[in-house]
C-alpha positions as a LaTeX table, in Angstrom:
\begin{tabular}{lrrr}
\hline
Residue & $x$ (\AA) & $y$ (\AA) & $z$ (\AA) \\
\hline
Met1 & 15.04 & $-7.38$ & 15.68 \\
Glu2 & 14.56 & $-6.92$ & 11.97 \\
Leu3 & 17.30 & $-5.13$ & 10.07 \\
Phe4 & 15.43 & $-4.48$ & 6.98 \\
Asn5 & 11.96 & $-4.81$ & 5.52 \\
Ser6 & 11.76 & $-7.98$ & 3.26 \\
Thr7 & 8.55 & $-7.06$ & 1.74 \\
Gly8 & 10.18 & $-4.19$ & $-0.24$ \\
Phe9 & 7.58 & $-1.61$ & 1.16 \\
Glu10 & 8.32 & 0.90 & 3.84 \\
Ile11 & 5.83 & 3.22 & 5.57 \\
Lys12 & 4.98 & 6.16 & 3.64 \\
Asp13 & 5.75 & 4.55 & 0.28 \\
Lys14 & 3.40 & 5.75 & $-2.54$ \\
Val15 & 1.82 & 2.61 & $-4.25$ \\
Phe16 & $-0.67$ & 2.20 & $-7.11$ \\
Val17 & $-2.77$ & $-0.73$ & $-8.82$ \\
Ile18 & $-4.61$ & $-1.12$ & $-12.03$ \\
Leu19 & $-8.17$ & $-2.51$ & $-11.94$ \\
Ser20 & $-10.37$ & $-2.44$ & $-14.99$ \\
Asp21 & $-8.00$ & $-0.01$ & $-16.78$ \\
Glu22 & $-8.41$ & 2.52 & $-13.99$ \\
Lys23 & $-5.19$ & 3.48 & $-11.85$ \\
Tyr24 & $-5.66$ & 3.85 & $-7.99$ \\
Phe25 & $-3.15$ & 5.34 & $-5.70$ \\
Gly26 & $-2.33$ & 4.81 & $-2.04$ \\
Thr27 & 0.19 & 5.33 & 0.80 \\
Val28 & 1.55 & 2.54 & 2.95 \\
Ile29 & 0.75 & 3.09 & 6.71 \\
Glu30 & 1.86 & $-0.20$ & 8.06 \\
Val31 & 3.88 & $-3.30$ & 7.16 \\
Asp32 & 3.24 & $-6.83$ & 8.30 \\
Ser33 & 6.35 & $-8.78$ & 7.20 \\
Arg34 & 5.21 & $-11.85$ & 9.16 \\
Leu35 & 2.12 & $-12.13$ & 6.92 \\
Asp36 & 3.55 & $-10.76$ & 3.83 \\
Arg37 & 1.10 & $-7.80$ & 3.75 \\
Ile38 & 0.73 & $-3.96$ & 3.85 \\
Lys39 & $-1.88$ & $-1.56$ & 5.20 \\
Val40 & $-2.77$ & 1.05 & 2.58 \\
Asp41 & $-4.71$ & 4.27 & 2.88 \\
Tyr42 & $-6.33$ & 4.80 & $-0.61$ \\
Thr43 & $-8.71$ & 7.44 & 0.47 \\
Thr44 & $-9.45$ & 9.85 & $-2.26$ \\
Lys45 & $-10.22$ & 13.63 & $-2.01$ \\
Leu46 & $-13.58$ & 13.16 & $-3.47$ \\
Asn47 & $-14.70$ & 10.73 & $-0.82$ \\
Asp48 & $-15.28$ & 11.72 & 2.70 \\
Lys49 & $-14.88$ & 8.31 & 4.16 \\
Leu50 & $-11.43$ & 6.56 & 5.19 \\
Ala51 & $-10.45$ & 3.76 & 2.86 \\
Ile52 & $-7.79$ & 1.89 & 4.69 \\
Asp53 & $-7.34$ & $-1.91$ & 4.37 \\
Trp54 & $-4.79$ & $-4.76$ & 4.61 \\
Phe55 & $-3.58$ & $-6.27$ & 1.37 \\
Asn56 & $-1.22$ & $-8.82$ & 0.22 \\
Lys57 & 1.97 & $-7.14$ & $-0.80$ \\
Ser58 & 1.73 & $-8.35$ & $-4.43$ \\
Phe59 & $-1.47$ & $-6.43$ & $-5.06$ \\
Trp60 & 0.32 & $-3.16$ & $-5.02$ \\
Thr61 & 3.15 & $-1.71$ & $-6.96$ \\
Lys62 & 5.52 & 0.72 & $-5.24$ \\
Leu63 & 5.55 & 4.04 & $-7.21$ \\
Asn64 & 9.12 & 5.11 & $-8.17$ \\
Asn65 & 9.56 & 8.70 & $-7.40$ \\
\hline
\end{tabular}
């Protein structure tokens, strides 16, 4: 049993990444501590397709509320 999440991310955390001077946002929907990765939903309101993928935890930055 794991007492805490060693990746620093929790389910429902808001995250962001900056690519080519554009800021993208997402929400953590699953955490895989064993492989050090998170599953992020980065679907936008302007796109009707779901955008959900696994990423290395260092790709995203947690948004401080």
